[in-house]
C-alpha positions as CSV (number, residue, x, y, z in Angstrom):
1,M,-0.2,0.1,0.0
2,L,2.6,2.3,1.1
3,F,4.1,1.8,-3.0
4,A,0.8,3.0,-4.3
5,I,0.4,5.9,-2.2
6,S,4.8,6.7,-2.6
7,N,3.9,6.6,-6.1
8,I,0.8,8.6,-6.4
9,A,2.4,11.3,-4.7
10,F,5.6,11.3,-6.5
11,A,3.0,11.6,-9.9
12,I,0.8,14.5,-8.6
13,L,4.7,16.2,-7.2
14,A,5.8,15.4,-11.1
15,V,2.5,17.5,-12.5
16,I,2.9,20.1,-10.1
17,L,6.9,20.5,-10.9
18,F,6.2,20.6,-14.2
19,Q,3.5,23.4,-13.9
20,Q,5.9,25.4,-11.9
21,S,8.9,24.8,-13.9
22,P,10.5,28.0,-15.3
23,G,10.7,29.0,-19.4
24,A,14.0,29.8,-18.6
25,Y,17.1,27.8,-18.0
26,D,17.6,27.7,-13.8
27,L,20.1,25.4,-12.4
28,A,18.9,25.0,-9.2
29,Y,15.3,24.0,-10.6
30,C,17.0,21.5,-12.6
31,R,19.1,20.1,-10.1
32,M,15.9,19.9,-7.3
33,L,14.2,17.6,-10.4
34,A,17.4,15.4,-10.4
35,A,17.5,15.0,-6.7
36,V,13.9,14.6,-6.5
37,Y,14.3,11.7,-9.3
38,L,16.3,9.8,-7.4
39,V,14.7,10.4,-4.2
40,H,11.5,9.1,-6.4
41,N,13.8,5.8,-7.1
42,V,15.1,5.6,-3.3
43,C,11.3,5.1,-2.7
44,F,10.4,3.0,-5.4
45,F,12.8,0.4,-5.1
46,T,12.8,0.1,-0.9
47,L,8.8,-0.1,-1.3
48,Q,8.2,-2.3,-4.2
49,K,9.0,-5.0,-2.4
50,K,9.7,-7.4,-5.1
51,K,11.3,-10.9,-5.3
52,H,13.1,-10.0,-7.9
53,W,14.4,-6.6,-7.9
54,L,16.8,-7.2,-10.5
55,G,15.2,-6.3,-13.5
56,F,14.1,-3.8,-16.2
57,E,13.0,-1.5,-13.4
58,L,16.8,-0.5,-12.4
59,F,18.4,-0.8,-15.8
60,F,15.8,1.4,-17.2
61,A,16.1,3.9,-14.1
62,I,19.7,4.1,-14.3
63,S,19.8,4.9,-18.0
64,F,16.9,7.6,-17.6
65,F,18.6,9.4,-15.5
66,F,21.8,10.2,-17.8
67,V,19.9,10.2,-20.8
68,N,17.2,13.5,-19.5
69,F,18.7,14.5,-15.9
70,V,22.6,14.9,-16.5
71,Y,23.3,17.7,-18.8
72,P,21.4,20.3,-17.2
73,I,23.3,20.0,-13.8
74,T,26.9,19.4,-14.8
75,Y,27.6,19.8,-18.7
76,A,25.3,22.8,-18.9
77,T,27.6,24.9,-16.3
78,S,30.9,23.6,-17.7
79,P,31.8,25.8,-20.8
80,D,35.3,24.1,-21.2
81,V,33.2,20.5,-22.0
82,H,32.4,21.3,-25.2
83,V,35.9,22.7,-25.5
84,R,37.3,19.3,-24.9
85,Y,34.2,17.2,-26.1
86,Q,33.4,19.5,-29.3
87,S,32.5,16.4,-31.2
88,L,30.6,15.2,-28.7
89,F,28.2,18.2,-27.8
90,I,28.8,20.9,-30.3
91,Y,25.3,20.3,-31.3
92,M,23.9,20.8,-27.9
93,L,25.2,24.9,-28.5
94,Q,22.1,25.1,-31.3
95,I,19.8,24.3,-28.5
96,P,18.1,27.7,-26.6
97,H,19.0,27.1,-22.8
98,D,15.7,28.0,-22.1
99,L,14.0,24.9,-23.2
100,T,16.5,22.9,-20.9
101,T,14.2,22.8,-17.7
102,R,11.1,22.6,-18.7
103,A,12.3,19.6,-20.7
104,T,13.9,17.9,-17.8
105,A,10.3,18.3,-15.9
106,I,8.3,17.1,-18.5
107,A,10.8,13.9,-18.6
108,Y,10.8,13.8,-15.0
109,L,6.7,13.7,-15.4
110,G,7.1,10.8,-18.2
111,Y,9.1,8.6,-15.3
112,A,6.9,9.2,-12.6
113,F,4.1,8.1,-14.4
114,Y,5.8,5.2,-15.6
115,A,6.5,4.2,-12.0
116,L,2.7,4.4,-11.3
117,G,2.3,2.2,-14.4
118,M,4.7,-0.3,-12.4
119,T,2.1,0.3,-9.2
120,N,-0.2,-2.6,-8.3
121,F,-3.7,-1.0,-7.1
122,L,-5.7,-4.5,-7.0
123,N,-3.6,-7.2,-6.5
124,V,-1.4,-6.3,-3.8
125,N,0.3,-9.7,-3.7
126,R,0.8,-11.5,-6.7
127,E,2.5,-14.4,-7.8
128,E,6.1,-13.4,-9.1
129,P,7.4,-15.7,-11.8
130,D,9.9,-17.9,-9.9
131,H,9.3,-21.6,-11.3
132,P,7.3,-21.0,-14.6
133,T,5.0,-23.3,-15.4
134,F,5.3,-23.7,-18.8
135,K,7.9,-26.4,-20.7
136,L,10.8,-25.8,-22.7
137,T,12.4,-28.9,-24.0
138,Q,16.2,-29.6,-25.3
139,E,14.3,-30.3,-29.0
140,H,12.6,-26.7,-28.7
141,Y,16.2,-24.7,-27.8
142,L,17.8,-27.0,-30.3
143,W,15.8,-25.5,-33.0
144,F,17.0,-21.8,-31.5
145,F,20.8,-23.0,-31.6
146,G,20.1,-24.2,-35.3
147,I,18.4,-20.9,-36.4
148,T,20.9,-19.2,-34.6
149,M,24.1,-20.6,-36.5
150,V,22.0,-20.9,-40.1
151,S,21.2,-17.2,-39.7
152,F,24.5,-16.1,-39.3
153,L,26.7,-18.1,-41.6
154,L,24.0,-16.4,-44.3
155,F,24.5,-13.1,-43.1
156,Y,28.4,-13.7,-42.9
157,I,28.0,-15.0,-46.6
158,T,25.4,-12.0,-47.7
159,G,28.2,-9.8,-46.5
160,G,26.7,-8.7,-43.7
161,L,29.5,-8.8,-41.3
162,T,32.0,-6.6,-43.4
163,A,29.0,-3.7,-43.8
164,L,28.5,-3.8,-40.4
165,R,32.3,-3.2,-39.8
166,S,32.4,-0.7,-42.2
167,V,29.7,1.5,-40.2
168,Y,31.5,1.6,-37.4
169,H,35.1,1.7,-38.4
170,G,34.0,4.8,-41.3
171,G,32.6,4.3,-44.5
172,G,29.5,2.6,-44.0
173,N,25.8,3.6,-43.7
174,L,23.7,2.0,-40.9
175,K,20.7,2.9,-43.1
176,T,21.8,0.6,-45.8
177,V,19.5,-2.5,-46.5
178,G,20.7,-5.4,-48.2
179,I,19.4,-9.3,-48.1
180,Y,22.1,-9.1,-45.3
181,S,19.7,-6.9,-43.3
182,Y,17.2,-10.0,-43.0
183,F,19.7,-12.3,-41.3
184,N,21.3,-9.7,-39.0
185,N,17.8,-9.4,-38.3
186,I,17.1,-13.2,-37.4
187,F,20.2,-13.9,-35.9
188,T,19.6,-11.1,-33.3
189,L,16.1,-12.2,-32.2
190,A,17.6,-16.1,-32.1
191,C,20.6,-14.5,-30.4
192,Y,17.9,-13.2,-27.7
193,L,16.0,-16.6,-27.8
194,M,18.8,-18.7,-26.5
195,A,19.7,-15.8,-24.2
196,I,16.1,-15.7,-22.6
197,F,15.7,-19.6,-22.4
198,L,19.3,-20.9,-21.2
199,F,18.5,-21.1,-17.6
200,R,15.4,-23.0,-18.7
201,L,17.5,-25.7,-19.5
202,D,19.0,-28.4,-17.4
203,K,22.1,-27.0,-15.4
204,Q,24.6,-29.3,-17.1
205,K,23.5,-28.0,-20.5
206,W,24.1,-24.1,-19.6
207,W,27.8,-23.8,-19.7
208,F,27.7,-24.8,-24.0
209,Y,24.9,-22.7,-24.8
210,A,26.5,-20.0,-22.5
211,L,30.0,-20.1,-24.8
212,V,27.5,-20.1,-27.5
213,V,25.8,-16.3,-26.6
214,A,29.4,-15.3,-25.4
215,A,30.3,-16.1,-28.8
216,C,28.0,-14.6,-30.4
217,M,28.1,-11.4,-28.5
218,L,32.0,-11.1,-29.1
219,I,31.4,-11.3,-33.0
220,T,29.2,-8.4,-32.8
221,I,31.6,-6.5,-30.3
222,S,34.5,-7.2,-32.5
223,T,32.1,-4.8,-35.5
224,G,32.1,-2.0,-33.6
225,S,28.4,-2.1,-32.5
226,R,27.3,-3.1,-28.8
227,Q,23.6,-3.3,-28.7
228,M,23.5,-6.3,-29.2
229,A,26.2,-7.4,-26.9
230,L,24.5,-5.0,-24.0
231,G,20.9,-6.6,-24.8
232,L,22.2,-10.2,-23.9
233,M,24.1,-9.6,-20.9
234,L,21.4,-7.8,-19.4
235,V,19.2,-10.9,-19.9
236,L,21.5,-13.7,-18.9
237,I,22.0,-11.2,-15.7
238,C,18.8,-10.9,-15.3
239,S,17.6,-14.3,-15.2
240,F,20.6,-15.6,-13.5
241,S,19.5,-13.6,-10.5
242,M,16.1,-14.6,-11.0
243,Y,16.6,-18.5,-11.3
244,V,20.1,-19.5,-10.3
245,Y,21.8,-17.0,-7.9
246,K,20.3,-13.8,-6.4
247,F,23.0,-11.3,-7.2
248,K,23.6,-8.8,-4.0
249,W,23.3,-5.3,-4.2
250,W,27.5,-4.5,-4.2
251,Q,27.4,-7.2,-6.6
252,V,25.1,-5.4,-9.1
253,V,27.1,-2.2,-8.4
254,L,30.6,-4.0,-9.3
255,I,28.7,-5.5,-13.1
256,I,27.5,-2.1,-13.6
257,G,30.7,-0.3,-13.2
258,V,32.6,-3.1,-15.0
259,G,29.8,-3.3,-17.9
260,A,30.2,0.5,-18.3
261,I,33.5,1.1,-18.6
262,A,34.1,-1.9,-21.3
263,L,31.4,-0.5,-22.9
264,F,32.9,3.0,-23.3
265,V,36.6,1.2,-24.1
266,V,34.5,-0.2,-27.1
267,V,33.1,3.1,-27.8
268,T,36.9,4.8,-27.7
269,V,38.1,2.2,-30.0
270,R,35.5,0.7,-32.4
271,K,37.1,3.1,-35.1
272,L,40.5,1.4,-35.4
273,G,39.2,-2.2,-36.0
274,W,41.3,-5.0,-35.0
275,N,44.7,-2.7,-34.3
276,P,45.6,-3.7,-30.4
277,E,49.0,-1.6,-31.0
278,G,46.6,1.3,-32.0
279,W,44.1,0.5,-28.9
280,K,46.7,0.6,-26.4
281,A,48.1,4.5,-27.5
282,K,44.3,5.5,-27.4
283,L,43.5,4.4,-24.4
284,S,46.8,5.5,-23.1
285,G,46.1,8.7,-24.3
286,L,42.5,8.4,-22.4
287,T,41.8,10.9,-19.3
288,L,38.8,11.1,-17.8
289,N,38.2,14.4,-16.1
290,S,35.0,12.7,-14.3
291,Y,33.3,9.1,-13.9
292,V,30.4,10.6,-15.1
293,E,32.0,11.2,-18.9
294,I,32.1,7.5,-19.2
295,F,28.1,7.7,-19.5
296,N,28.1,10.2,-22.5
297,D,26.9,8.3,-24.7
298,L,23.8,8.4,-23.0
299,I,24.3,11.9,-21.6
300,I,24.4,12.8,-25.3
301,N,20.7,11.8,-26.0
302,N,19.7,15.0,-23.7
303,L,20.0,16.7,-27.1
304,N,17.3,15.1,-28.5
305,L,14.8,15.8,-25.4
306,Y,15.7,19.0,-26.2
307,I,15.6,19.2,-29.7
308,L,12.1,17.4,-29.9
309,V,10.5,19.7,-27.5
310,D,11.5,22.9,-29.0
311,Y,9.8,20.6,-32.6
312,A,6.8,20.5,-30.4
313,Y,6.2,23.7,-29.2
314,Y,6.3,25.0,-33.0
315,H,4.5,22.4,-34.8
316,P,1.1,20.9,-34.4
317,K,1.4,17.2,-32.8
318,T,2.0,14.4,-34.9
319,W,0.7,11.8,-33.2
320,F,0.9,8.3,-35.0
321,H,1.9,9.9,-38.0
322,G,5.7,10.0,-36.6
323,M,5.7,6.3,-36.0
324,L,4.2,4.8,-39.4
325,I,7.3,3.5,-40.2
326,D,8.1,1.7,-36.7
327,L,4.6,0.4,-36.3
328,A,4.9,-1.0,-40.2
329,S,8.5,-2.6,-39.5
330,P,7.1,-5.8,-38.7
331,I,6.3,-6.5,-42.3
332,P,9.1,-6.4,-44.6
333,G,9.1,-3.5,-48.0
334,L,5.8,-1.9,-45.9
335,G,7.9,1.4,-44.7
336,T,9.1,2.1,-48.0
337,S,5.2,2.1,-49.1
338,I,4.5,4.1,-46.3
339,V,7.1,6.6,-47.5
340,N,6.6,7.0,-51.4
341,Y,2.8,7.5,-50.3
342,Y,3.1,10.1,-48.4
343,G,6.2,11.9,-50.3
344,E,7.6,12.9,-47.1
345,P,11.0,12.8,-45.7
346,S,11.2,9.5,-43.8
347,E,12.6,11.1,-40.9
348,L,9.3,12.4,-40.3
349,M,7.6,9.4,-39.9
350,H,10.3,7.3,-37.9
351,G,10.7,8.7,-34.2
352,G,14.5,7.2,-34.1
353,D,15.2,9.7,-37.5
354,L,13.7,13.0,-36.3
355,P,16.1,14.7,-34.1
356,S,19.6,14.0,-36.4
357,F,17.2,14.7,-39.3
358,L,17.0,18.8,-37.6
359,I,20.1,18.4,-36.7
360,L,22.4,16.9,-39.2
361,G,20.0,17.1,-42.1
362,A,19.0,14.0,-44.6
363,N,21.0,11.1,-45.6
364,Q,23.4,11.0,-43.0
365,N,25.9,8.1,-42.0
366,W,25.3,8.1,-38.7
367,G,22.9,9.4,-36.1
368,L,22.2,10.8,-33.1
369,G,19.2,8.2,-31.5
370,T,16.1,10.0,-30.1
371,N,14.5,10.3,-26.8
372,M,11.1,8.2,-25.8
373,V,10.1,11.1,-24.0
374,G,10.1,13.4,-26.4
375,E,8.9,11.0,-29.1
376,A,6.0,11.2,-26.1
377,F,5.7,15.1,-26.4
378,R,6.0,15.9,-30.0
379,S,3.4,12.7,-30.8
380,F,0.6,13.6,-28.1
381,G,1.3,16.6,-26.1
382,I,2.0,16.7,-22.1
383,W,-0.9,14.5,-21.5
384,G,0.4,12.0,-23.8
385,V,3.5,11.9,-22.1
386,G,2.2,10.9,-18.9
387,I,-0.7,8.1,-20.5
388,S,1.8,6.3,-23.2
389,M,4.7,6.2,-19.6
390,Y,2.3,4.7,-17.7
391,L,1.1,2.2,-20.3
392,I,4.8,1.0,-21.0
393,G,5.3,0.7,-17.3
394,F,1.9,-1.1,-16.8
395,T,2.7,-3.5,-19.9
396,V,6.0,-4.5,-18.9
397,K,4.6,-5.0,-14.8
398,E,2.0,-7.0,-16.7
399,L,4.0,-9.2,-18.3
400,Y,6.3,-9.8,-15.6
401,Y,3.7,-11.3,-13.2
402,H,2.5,-13.6,-16.3
403,A,5.8,-14.9,-17.2
404,N,5.4,-18.1,-14.9
405,Q,2.5,-19.2,-16.8
406,N,2.4,-17.7,-20.6
407,I,5.8,-18.7,-22.4
408,Y,4.7,-15.4,-24.8
409,C,4.6,-13.5,-21.5
410,Y,8.1,-14.4,-20.6
411,L,9.6,-14.1,-23.7
412,L,8.5,-10.2,-24.0
413,Y,9.1,-9.8,-20.5
414,F,12.6,-10.6,-21.1
415,L,13.0,-9.0,-24.7
416,F,11.9,-5.6,-22.8
417,V,14.7,-6.6,-19.9
418,S,17.2,-6.7,-23.0
419,H,16.3,-3.1,-24.4
420,A,15.7,-1.3,-20.6
421,V,19.4,0.6,-21.0
422,I,18.7,1.7,-25.0
423,Y,15.2,2.5,-24.5
424,P,15.1,5.8,-22.7
425,R,17.2,6.6,-26.3
426,A,15.2,5.0,-28.7
427,P,11.7,5.4,-29.7
428,L,8.5,5.8,-28.1
429,I,6.5,2.3,-29.6
430,F,8.7,-0.4,-28.3
431,D,10.8,-1.7,-31.5
432,P,7.2,-3.6,-33.3
433,R,9.4,-5.7,-35.6
434,T,11.6,-7.5,-32.5
435,L,8.3,-7.9,-30.8
436,V,6.4,-9.5,-33.4
437,W,9.0,-11.5,-35.3
438,S,10.6,-13.0,-31.6
439,V,7.2,-14.4,-31.1
440,L,6.7,-15.7,-34.9
441,I,9.9,-17.5,-34.4
442,L,8.9,-18.9,-31.1
443,W,5.7,-20.0,-32.4
444,L,6.8,-21.7,-35.4
445,V,9.0,-23.5,-33.1
446,L,6.1,-24.4,-30.6
447,Q,4.5,-25.6,-33.8
448,I,6.9,-27.8,-35.5
449,T,8.1,-29.7,-32.5
450,K,4.8,-30.1,-31.6
451,D,3.3,-31.6,-35.5
452,S,6.9,-33.4,-35.3
453,G,5.9,-34.9,-31.7
454,K,3.0,-36.3,-33.4
455,I,4.2,-37.6,-36.3
456,R,6.9,-39.4,-33.7
457,M,3.9,-40.7,-31.6
458,A,2.3,-41.8,-34.8
459,L,5.2,-44.0,-36.4
460,D,5.8,-45.2,-32.6
461,G,2.2,-46.2,-32.5
462,L,2.6,-48.1,-36.0
463,W,6.2,-49.6,-35.4
464,N,4.3,-51.0,-32.3
465,N,1.6,-52.3,-34.2
466,E,3.8,-53.7,-36.7
467,K,5.9,-55.9,-33.9
468,S,2.3,-57.0,-32.2
469,E,0.9,-58.4,-35.4
470,T,3.9,-60.4,-36.4
471,S,4.2,-61.3,-32.9
472,R,1.0,-62.6,-33.1
473,K,1.6,-64.4,-36.8
474,E,4.6,-66.0,-34.7
475,D,2.5,-67.1,-31.8
476,K,0.0,-68.9,-34.1
477,A,2.9,-70.1,-36.1
């Protein structure tokens, strides 16, 4: 009950803080918003009383803080930061500071309503996932393994690995689509399926498949891409803590620290390719004036919040028009047809591309990402921020509590876990293609194994009948 009261109180406070937020940059107000956010999370995780506290919520809260609250209370007040990190923060200079405080208040309002969506108002004591009742066999998992291997082989043969390396090593474009793109999607989703269901296998089979998942992570990291490796690691950490060994708080802090440093190193050296000497030279010359700078890849997304809030004040609400390509993504080619139908830049219909389009222009090889709260604000306004973020929190909560009985809820919950760090800087609509294709692959595997089981039973029955008939004839003889 205290958990529900706390979240309601913070949601009301968030509305008040938004209404009272000044139209000019106010460092004290931004610091207050950050402090309230931290206090809110202390209350949230203290009062939540979940059996499995390590999950989507924790990683999402950490990422959300850096994506929305750090820049206005640190970098905005340090002019030398823009000189030392000009390539990273130069675009911040183009955004009026009078938006900073109001946009930060909007971000906190969004988080407060997300936390409200996580609240159990009626079912105070609900069964939490611990020993799922659904059955996953070795045969199912072998199908996941086979799909992973075949899709990776096709991805490699069609030149996908080389194309992905060229994106992060210079000369490539992440938006380029080829036949390898579809194999890459299937490979990625199959890896997620392997990681998500790994601890549903017998213990003696964990190690081999864990090594396979680790190898997939290393392959993608070697190209300079981090998203899939990060997602797989989040799934493994959370599911291991949920079903095998519950991590202590200091172990989680250690894991987060080591993981953040590792990702920071990948960002620093990924343009050098396989060049250990170059890595050594690059890292030896690296200086960190603040530990916060390890999270610069998240902090830069404060920019996207300001861009989208600024855009929303001078343009009508886009509603779902700004998400058409996201919604169409499960069907290959449909996004292109939509762009051709409307005859306008695709960036206006794809949430993840608008900030890059507004700052960098069209047809860029790289992008700035986006901001989920900014997307909600430019699409639906301030009420839409509250409602959409509430629905996200409610959806994740319900998937978590139904993961015990339903294999598809189990899958979808851990897909959200895999994107917990990326989500605050991603489009508001959570990757429909990932959700739909993952469910489809799982459904196909379940159907194939179900049908193959029926065929085996029929053949066994036929064989046994033949043996019985032969035995009867021999007895008569």
